[in-house]
N, C-alpha and C positions, 0 to 999 in steps of 0.2 A: 157202563163206565161209572154210574152213580154208586154202585156197590163195591167199587175197586178199593181194596184196603189201603189205608194211608201208611206210608213209611215214616217212622219216627226215629230220630237220632237217639242212641242209647243214652240214658241219663246216668251220670257219674255220681257215685256216692260222695259223701263229704270227705272221707279219707282219700278217695281217688283224686278229687279236685285239689286237695292240699298237696298230694304227691305230684300232680301235674304242674302246679304252680312252682313247687320247689324245683322240679326238673327244668322248667323254663328259666328260673333264676340261676340254676347251676350252669345251664347252657350259656346264658348271657355272661356269667362270670368267666367261664372257660374261653369264650370268644374274646372278652376284654383282656384276659390273661395272655392269650396268644398274641394280641396286638401289642401289649406292653412288652412281652418277651422279644417280639420282632423289632422293637425300637432299638436301633444301634447306639443311642445315646444313654441307655439305661445303665450299662456298666460304668461309664464315666460319671454319671450322676450318683451311683452308689458309692464309688470311690470318694467322690467329693463329700458325700454325706458322712462317710467314716471320718474323714479328716476334720470336717466341721464339728462332728461330735466330740472330738478331742480338744477343740479350741476353747480356751477360757476367755470370758469377757473380763472378769477379775478373778482372783483365786477363789475357787469353790463354786463358781457360777459358770455353767456351760450351756448357753442358750443357742449357739449357732446351729447345732444339729437339728434341734426341734423346730427352729425357724425354717430350716431347709425342708422339713417335712411339710410345713404349711404351704411353702412355695410349690412343692411337688404335687400336693393335693390340688392346688389351683391350676397347675400347668398340665399335669398328666393324669389326674384322676385318683380315686381311692386306692387302687391296686398298686400303682407306682408309688403313691405316698406311703403305703405300708412297707414296701420293699426298702424305700429310703429310710423309714423309721428303724427297720432292723439293723441297717448298717450304721445309722447314727447312734443307736443304742450300743452297738458293739464298740464304737469309738468312745462313748461315754464310760463304758465299763472299765477302761484302762485308767480312768481318772477319778471316778466317784464310787461310793459304796454301792453294793449290789441292791440294797433296799431302795435307794434313791433312783437308781436306774430302772428298777422294776416299776416304781411309781410312774415315772415319766413314760415308760413303755406302755403301761396300762392306759394312761391318759391319751397318748398318741393313737393307740389301737382303737379306743372308743371313738376318737375323732374320725379316724378313717372309716370305721363302721358307720358312723352317723352320716358320712359323706355319701354313702351308698343310697340313702333314703332320698326320694324324689324332692321333698320340700327343702332339703339342705341347701340346694343351689339357689333357692329363692330367699334365703335369709339375707337381710340387709346389714346384719352386724359384721359380716366378714368372717373368714376362716379363723383368723387369730383370736378374735373375740369369742367365737364358738369354742375354740381350744381352751381359752381361759375359763369360760363358764363350766366346761366339763371338768377341768382340773379342780375348780373350787367345789363343785358338787361331789367329786370323788373323795375329798378329804374327810368329811365327817364319818361316813361308814368305815373308811380305812382306819381312822384313829380309834373308832370304837372297837374294832377287831384287833388292832395292834397298837395299844396306847404307848408302847415304848418308842414309837416313831415320832412322838411330839417334839423332841429336840431337833430332829432332822427337818420337821415341818417348818421350822423357823428359816432354814436356808431355802426352802422351796418357794416361799413368797417372792423374794427378790429375783429368783430364777424365772418364775412365772411372769413377772413384770418385764424382765429382759426379753423373754421369748415373745411376749405380745408386741413389744416395741420393735424388735428385730424382724418379726414376721410381717409387720406393716411396712417396714423399710425395704424389705426384700421383694414385696409384691410387684413393683415395677419390672422385675425380671421377666414376669409372665407376658409383658407387652412386647418383648424384643422379637418374638417370633413373627409378628405381623408387621413390623416396622420396615420401612424402606431403608436399604443399605446406604443410600446417599445422604440420609438425614442424620446429623450428629446426635449423640445421646443427650437427653435433657438432664437436668441436675438430679432429678429423682432416680432416673436410670443409672446415672453415673455413681450416685451414692450406693445403690444396691450392688453394682458391680464391685465397687471398692470394698464393701463389707464382705462380699464373697472372697475376694483376694486376701483381705485381712484374716478372715477365718481360716482359709487354707494355710496361710503362712503360720498362724498360731498353732494349727493342728499338726504341722510337721515337726513340732518341737520334740526332741529326744528320739527322733527316728533317723537311723543311720543305715547306709549301705556300705559295708566295709568301714573305711575311715572317712567317708564322705557324709557330712551332716546335711540331710535333705532340706532342712529349713534354710541353712545358709546358701545351699545350691539354688533353691527357689528364689531367695532374695537376690542373689547375684544375677540370675536370668531376668528377673523383673527390672533390676537396675539397668542392665544392658538394653532391654527393650524400651525402657523409659528414655534412655539417652538417644536411641535410634528414632523414636517417635517424637518426643517433645523437646529435644535439644538440651542445652546447658541448664536452663531453669528447671525443667522436669527432672533431670538427672541429679542435680544438686539437692533439690527438695526431697526427692525420693531416697537419696542416699542417707540424708539425716533422719528421715522417718524410719527407714529400715534399721539403721544403727540404734535408734532409740528403742524400737520394738525388740531387737535382738538383745539389747542390754537388759530390758525388763524380763525377758524369759531366761537369759543365761546368767544375769547378775554381773556381767563384765562390762565396764564402761569403755573398754578399749574398742568395742564394736562400733561405738558412735564415731570415733575418729577414723576407723578403717573404712566404713561405708561412706562417710563424708568425703574422704579423699577419692574413693572409687567413683562416686557420683560426679564430683567436680571434674576430674580428669576425663572420665568417659564422655561427659557432656561436651568437652572441648573438641572431641573428635567427631561430633555428630554430623558436621558438614560433609565428611567423607563417607557417609553411610556406614555400612557394616565394617569395612576395613578400618576406617578411622576410629570408630568406637572400640573395635577390638584392640587396635594398637594402643589407644589411650588406656584401655583397661589393663593391658599387659604392663604398660609403664607404671600404672598405679600399683600393681603387684610387686614390681621391682623395688619400690620404695617402702614396702612393708617392713623390712628389717629395722627401719627407723622407729617403728611402733611396737614391733613384736620381737622380744629377745629370746623367747623359747623356740628352739629349733623344731621341736615336734609340732608345736602349734603352727609355726610358719609353713612347714611342708604340708600340713593338713589344709591350711588355707589355700596354698597353691594348687593342691589337688581339687579342691572345690572350685577354684577359679578356672582351672583347665576344663573341668566337666561343664561349667557354665558357658565357657566360650564355645565348646563343641555343640551344645544344645542351641546356643544362639545362632551359630552358623547353619544349623539344620532347619531353623525356622524358615518357612517359605517367605520370600520377599513380598509376594502378593498378599499373604495373610497380614503381614506387618503393615502394608500399605492400606488395606481395608480397615485395620484396627486404627490407624492414624486418622483415617477419614471419619471414623465413628466418634472420635474424641474431639470435643470442641477446642478451638483456639490453637490447634496444631498447624504446622506449616503445610503438611499434606492436605489437611482439611480445607485450609484457605486456598491452596492451589486447585483443589478439586472444585471448590465453589466458583472460582474464577473461570475454570474451564467449562463448568456447567452453565454459568451465566453467558459465556461466549457462545456456546452452542445454542442456548435458548434464544439469544439475540439473532443468530443465523436462522433458526427455525421461525422466529417471529417475523423476521424480514421476509422470508419466503411465504409465510402464511398471509401476511399483510399485502404482499405483492399479488397474491392470488385474489384477495379481496379487492384490491385496487383494480385488477383486471375486470372483475365483475362490474364495478361501477363504470369503468370505461366502456364495457359492453352495453350497459344501460344507456349511457350517454350516446353511444353510436346508434342505438336503437331509436332514440328520440331524433337524431339527425336524419334518420331515414323517413321522416314524416313526409308524405306526398304534399308538395307545396301547391296551393291553389293558384293557378295562373292569373295574371292581371286581367281585368275586365276588358274584353274587346269592344270595338265600336258597336257591334250588333246588339250588345247588352243595353246600350243607350236606346237603340231602336225598340227593344222590348219594353223598356220603361215608358217611352213615348206612346207606344201602342196601348199599353195599360192605362196611361193617362188619358188618351183619347177615348178609350172605352168607358172609363170611369166618369169623365167630366163632360164629354161631348156626344155620347151615343144617343141620348134622348133629346138633343138640341135640334131645333128646326134648321139651323144653319150648318149642320154637320157636313152636308154634301158640298156646300160652298167652300168651307174651310179646308176639308181634308181630301177633296177631290179636285175642285176647280183651282184652288189656291194652295195645293199641297206643299210645294217647296217653300213658299213664304211662311206658311203655318209651321212647317217642320223646324225651320231655323229660328222662328220666333219662340217656339217651345224649348229649343236647345238653349237659347239665350236666357229664357226665364229660369230654367233649371240651374244654369251657371250663377245667375243672380241669387237664387234661393240658397244654393250651396254656400255662397259667399256671405250672405246676410242672415242665414239661418231661416228666415221667413220673408215672404213678399206680401205686399199689399196692392191696392188698386193703383197707387202711384207708380209702381214698378212695371206696369204693363206697357209694352211698346204701343206706338200710335196706331199701327195697323191692327193690332189685337183689340185695342179700345174701339176702333172704328167698326170692325166686323163682328166681334164676339158678342153674342146675345146672352151669355151666362157668365159674366166675369167673376162673380162671387164664388160660384162652384168651381171655376177654373183655378183661382188662387188657392182655394181650400185643398183641392186635389194635388196641386203642385207642392204645397207645404207638407201634405201627408207622404207623398213619394220621397221628398227630400229627407224627411224624418226617418223613413224606413231605410234609406241609403246610409244615413248617418249612424243608425243603430247597428246595421250590419257591419259597417267599417269599424265601429267601436268594438264589437265582440270579436271580430277577426283580429284586430290589433291586440286585444286583451289575451286572446288565445295564443297568439304568437309570442307575446311577452311572457306568458306563463311557461310556454315550451322552452324559451331561451333561459328563463330563470331555473327551471328544473335541470336543463343541460348544464348550466354553470354550477348548480349545486352538486350534481353528480361528479362533474370533473373536479370540483373542489374537494369533495369527499375522497376521491381517488388520491389526490395529492396529499391530503391530511393523513390518510392511512399509510401512505408510503413513508411519511416523515415522523410518525409517532410509534415506532417499533417498540419502544421501551414502556409504552403505556398499557400493554396487554400482558396478562399472566397466563402461562400455559403450564399445567402440571405434567411435566415430561420427565421420565426417569431414564437416564442413559445407563446402560450396562457396560462400563468400561472394561471389565474383565473379559467379557465375551468379545468385545471389540478387538482387544489385543490378541485373543486366541484366533479370531477370524483373520486378522491381518497377517499373523504368522503363518496360518495354514494356506492362505492365498499366496503369500510370498514363496512358500515352498513349492507351489504349483506354477511359479513364474507368472502370476497374474497381477499386473500393476494396478493398484487402487489409489486414486487420488483422495477420496473421502469415503469414510465408512462410519455409520452410526447405527447402534442397536438401541431401539427405543421400546420400552415396555409400556404398552397401552393399558388403559383402565380395564379393558376386557380380558386382560391376561395374555394376549398374543404379543409376541416380539416382532416388531417391524425392523427390517434390515434396509437402511437407505444407503445406496452406494452410488459413487460417481467414478468413472474410469474413462480411459481413452477409447475412441471409437474402434470397434473390433473389425470394421470393414465388411460387415454383413455376415459374419460367421456365427452370430448369436452366442458369443462367449458368455454373456450374462445368463442366458437360459440354459446352456449346457454345462459349462465348467463351474461358474460361480455358484449356481444353485446346488450342484452336486457337492461342492466343498462345504457350503453352509450346512447342508443336510447332514453331512458326516460329522462336522464339528459339534453341532447343536443336538445331534441324536434324534432329530425329527425331520420329516420330509418338508422341504421348503421349495417354493416355486416363485417365479417372477410374476408379480401381480400387475404392475404398470411399468411401462418403459417409454422413455423420451430420448431419442437419439438425434444428435445434430451433426451433420457431416459438412457443415459450412466452414470453410477455412477462415482464419488460420487455426482456430481451436475446434477440433472435432471431439465431441464428448458424448458419452452415454450415461444417462442418469436413470436409475430404476429402483424399484421397491420390491423386496421379497417378503412374502407372508407364508405362514404355515400352510401346507397343502390342504386345500379345501376338500370337503367330503364329496361334494357334488360338482358336476360340470354341466354345461348347457350347450345345446345346439339352437342357434337362432336363425330363422329364415323370415323373409318378408315377400309379399306379392302385392301388386297394386295395378289398378286400371284407371285410366284418365277419362274423364267425362267426354262424351261425344262433342266435337267442336272446340275443344280446349287443347292447348299445347302444353300446359303445365298442370301438375296436380296440386290441389290445395291442401293435401294431407302431407304430414311429415312425421318422422319417427327417428329415434336414435337410442343407443345404449350408452349408459354412463357407469363406469367402474368407480365406485365410491372408495373413500379412504379407509373405511372400516371393514373392507373385504366383502362388500355387498355389490350386487348388480342391479341397476335401475333401467327399466325399459319405459320409454316415453313415447306416446302416440298423440298427435294433435291434429285436429280438423279445423281449418280456418273457415270463416263465414263465407258461404257461397262457393265459388269455384274460380279457377284462373289465377292470374298473377296476384291479385289483391288477397285472395284466400291463402295463396302460398306465402305471401309476405307475412301475414298474421301468424300462421302456424310455424314458419321458420323463426320468427322473432320469439315466439313462445318457447319453442324447443331450445333455441340458443341460450336464452336467459336462464331457463331451468337447468340446463346442463352446466353453465358457468357457476350458478349459485350452489348447486349440489357438489360439484367438484371442489369448490372452495371450502366446503365444510359446513355450509349453512344447513339449518334444519329443513326437512322436506316441506313441512307445513309453511314455514316462513318463506321458503322459495316460491311456493304457489301463490301466497298472498302478495308477495312483492311483484310477481309477474302480473297479477290482476290489477294492482295499482298502476303499473306502467302502461298497460293496455288501455286503462280508463283515460289517461292523459295523452295517449299517443296520437290520437286523431280526433278531429271534431266530428267526424262521421261515426255512425254506430258500427262498431267492429267487435267481434268476439271470436274466441277459439275454445275448443274443448281440450281438456287435459286428461289423458288416461295414463296413470303412473303406477307401475308395478315394481316393487323393490324385493329382490330375492336374496335371502341369506343362504349362501352356498355352503355354510358350515352346519346349520341346523335344519334347513329345508323349510323355513318359514317364508311366506309370501304375503307382503303387505300391499294393499291397493288404496290409491287415492284417486277417485274419479270425480272430475268436474265437468258435468254436462256430457260425459262420454257414453258411448254405447256399452251394453253389457259385455263382459268378458266371460270366457268359458274355460274350465279346467277339465280336460278329457282324461279321466282316470285310466290307469294302465289296465285294470281288470275290466270294469264296466261302470257305466254311469258318467254323467256330466254334471259338474257343479257350475252354477251361474252366479256371477258377481255383478250386482247392479248398484246404481246410485241415481237418485232423483234430483241432484243438484243442478243449478244453472251453469252455463259456461262462464269462463272468466272474461272480464272486460265489459260486463253488463252492470253489475251492482258494485257499490263501494266496498262491501264486505262479501267474502265468498265463504260458503258453508263447506266444511271439510268433514267427511265421514270415513276415516280410515277403517279398513277391514283387513283382518289377518286370517289367513287360512294355512293349512299344512300341505306341503308339496312332497310327493314321494317319487321314487325312481320310476321312470317311464311315463310320468304324467306329462301332458302337453297343455300349455297355456296358449289360448287364442285371444288376441286383442285386435279389434277391428273398429273402423269408423262407421258412422251411421249410414254411409252410402251402401254398405253391404246389408245392414240389418233392416232399416226402415225407409230406405230411399224409394222403394217400389211397393206397390199395393199388394203383391202376392207373396211378399217375404215376411217371415216372422220368426220368433225364437224356436217354435216347435219344428218348423221346417229345417232350421239349422241343426237341431238335435238329430233329426233323422239323417241328414247328410253326413254328419260327423260319425254316427254309428255305422253307416255303410262304408265309410272311407277307411283305408288301411292306416292304422295309427303309427306304424313304424316309420313310414316315409313322410317326413314333414313337408317337403316340397310338393308332393302329389296331393296332400291334403289341402294345402293352401290354394293350389291351382284348381282343385275340384270345387272349393267354396266359391271362387270367383266365377267359374264357368256356370255353376248352378244359379248363382245370383243373376247373371245375365240371361240365362235361358228362361228363367221364370218370368222375366219382363220383356219377352219378345225379342231378345237379342240386342236391346238398347242399353246404353250406359248413361243414365240420367244424372249421375253424381259420381264424384271421385270415390273410388273404392280402394281401401288398404287393409290388408290382413297381416299381422305379425304373429308368428308361431315360435314358441320357446319350449323345448323339450328338456326335462331334467334327467340326468343320468348319473349313476355312481361313477366316481373316478377310478380309472384302472391304470393310471400312469400318464406321463406327459402333462402338458399344461397349456392353457391359453395365455398368451401374452398380449396385454392391451397396449397398443401404440397410441399414446396420447395425442400425437399429431394428426391422427386420422379424424376425418369429419363425420363420416357415417359408416359405422363398422358392420352394420347388419347386411348380410348378403341379400340382394333383392333382384327381382326381375320385373320390369315394367313392360306391359304388352297390351295391345288392343285385342280383346277377346272377339273371336269371330262368331 
């Protein structure tokens, strides 16, 4: 093997390396060209560039087309920018000398070529400034080779300044792609859109289709749209501006009066929507003979108005409504804001109500504190016996006092304790006559009585202080619950409602005769659309899962399923409220098995599954200290609080820390519980673990091998702060997660992790119930058939979804299928 020849990759020559690099560049260009060609908006952008190329800012200066090239470079990249440049140059050719157009085409081409370079995107100067620099650097060599272009160079300078200014003003257009549709345009974006409209209007000058002047047609459609969206004010101002611009391009001052009347009358009909605006526009055309005496011009204007009315009627009402929402200070935008605020208040009230229920749960948990019963009479006997041993055991008269005269001595000591409690301390003068007569150690007796009294006083003080602190915390939690219910307007939620899809879904459900009381489509930050619905109770036929989910999937073009459902069949109002989310990639099978400790009637272990708002599933297992009712109380409280906190939307780590703080204050005795929390993302297959004093968990891989997840943290309820060590692993189809309490793992001397590894490898992985039962049977068999501690095993198997869906009933308390048995 030492003399084996080594294989070397063939070395490329310099020319071959250059050719290979050029081939990669060409392949990249072709790929980007295909992407640009597949963009459906490119033809519209090219047409717009042609019109902007024809638009003059002032006579002789045509900067709109070149500014559009800068915007296309920023928005779509170099290739799209070059295509826009070609069409813009074509538009400029109709208005400028060929030499001027060639110069600007050269500068634009160089800018597009520079944009291909990697460092171009890192320039802080901006595309418009880079264009200006390239234009200036191009002038000297151009004038040296063609000195006769010097007179034209004088007109290039103001054009360059206009291109630079317009390019910067149009740049906010590039931000419109990522903005939310419910947010109105800011002033920079509104300025950019207005300049685009102005350039398009100016670019349509001298373009006719038959007898219809396209510039006047475009202006009339704009005017009708402004009346529909902005009402009388927008229509009147828009009419005067259009008339002024038309007068500048055509030289006829009559256009100012015509468009002014059009705008004024059209705005008056805005309250009746399209019909009102159209009727007012027709009325304005009927008074045209008062301004226009030429019959040919009059009929030409009526032809333009008729075409404008037709286009206006063909414009979708939904598009006009969305446009009105995007423009600030419009009636539709104000109405949409009010509707959004109303929905936000409803959602805030619901969310705060969830939070309030969390604090009510915490308050109820404190109310469950086991009360220490009052001290019985025999406790006094215990103190007297302790006093006798402490003060009288070494006395020579012990037999006389505590045997011969027991009853008299007993009541004398009771009287002394009462006096000491009343006066805080006693002295020799407080001793009864019989005690003075018979007691041989009065000093030691009074000292011991004072010590016992002080001990009783301290114990009563701390018990009272603990009771006061508990009551204070209960009152604070109840107060927080009330405060959160009454301050709904103090919290902000970034929620985007999609009203367009809401209307489509309502219409589709109406066609299927499915009555819906409330429907909200919410776009979450994660990109998923949540469908919140409320409808009448279906009587148990699962209309939400069958009919509604199918209709929603058809309308949205994506498979949706019911994620959570809360149905109430209590009269007089029977309602179903449910949430639909996009169909998740994975599904889970969850099983649990447990065995109760010998001699106990109740298990101290508890578990539950929690379906979270973000489409994730949480599995929680908790083991209370010890066994029996007290351990069950601790684990139940831990599970209940964690479930409420996570369902209300609190962060998982915050939820664990809160439960730890509550358990610390919950009882004067030492209590603790373990927390084994696994959060599964059923869209990505990620599995997050948070273990607080819990036993190791195992992931049985589908092929082979077992992954162990451990943590060395202490249980909650011991320290003021709890250490959290979140761990994230990847879950795949067919993998099984095993979560168990320490009664299975280390409750017995013969059981360890290696043993469990061997058991799992021998067990059939496909049958989850058999695997869990085998683990419990082997755990008992290893320890001689005894169950010395509560044992609980929860198994979760991940599977690819093949149709259908699990619906979470929020009213259910424990959703995990479980069997409890005593193992023989």
